[in-house]
N, C-alpha and C positions, 0 to 999 in steps of 0.2 A: 062305823060302829055309827051304835047310836045311841045319843042322852037321853029322846025321849025317857028311858026312864033313874033317873039320878035323882038321888031326893026319897026312891022310895026302899023303906027298911026291905033288906033282905031277912028271908028266915036262917034263925039256927041263929049258933055263938059267933062270936066275930075272934078269927087268930089274925094276931100281928104278927107279921112277917119283913124282917130288914135285909134286904136285894144286894148288892150291886152288883154296877151297871156300870159297860162301857160311858166315861159323860156324857163321848160326841153321842151317843142316843136318845139319856136319857134328856143330851138336847132338845134334842128333835123331833120325840114328840113331845115330852114339856111345851115347842108352844106349837102342834099341831093340835093341842089342846085349851086355844087361850081364844076367849069369846069372841070374835069379830068387835061385837057394839061394843063393847067396855071394854076391851084388851085391858080384862083374866081370865085367870087362874078359873076352870070349867069346873067350882067344887063340888068333888066325888068323879072326878075322869077317870082319875089313875084307875083306881078301884075299882072301876066296874072295865076296865081295858085287861086288865090285871086278872080278873073273877071269870072276862067271857073267853079270853084268851089258854084263862086255864079248864077251865069249863068244859069247854071242844078235844082242850090235846087229852083230859082222862075218858071224856068217852069216844076220843076218836085210842089209848092206846089200853081199857076193855073191851073192847071190841076185837084189836087185834090178837090181845093173851085169849079173849073169848073162842078164835079162829082158830088160835095151835093145838086148844085145847078139842076144838073140832079133830083137826087131821093126825091127831096122835092117838087119838078112839078109834078116826076110823083102821087106820092104822095098825093096830091093835097095837097100843107103846101102849107101858101104863101113864092113863089118862090125867093117874088120880094123884102125882108127881107135883102136879098144878094147881090141882084144889087148895 
């Protein structure tokens, strides 16, 4: 993950989510998001990480769904069920 885009406003409205995850994982991630020079958390790094991971995940899932639709339509099944 590159932090070069931090501070850049993203298009669209923002949604606020509250996420619960294991403390050991949160600690690992927070530790990796500390600026080594000033020893402070990098502002916006968490939001950028979550955004990038969700973008990748959503793209992968959309591709899987499109592949499944093509397979069903190619096999003569009712592809309209997934439309």
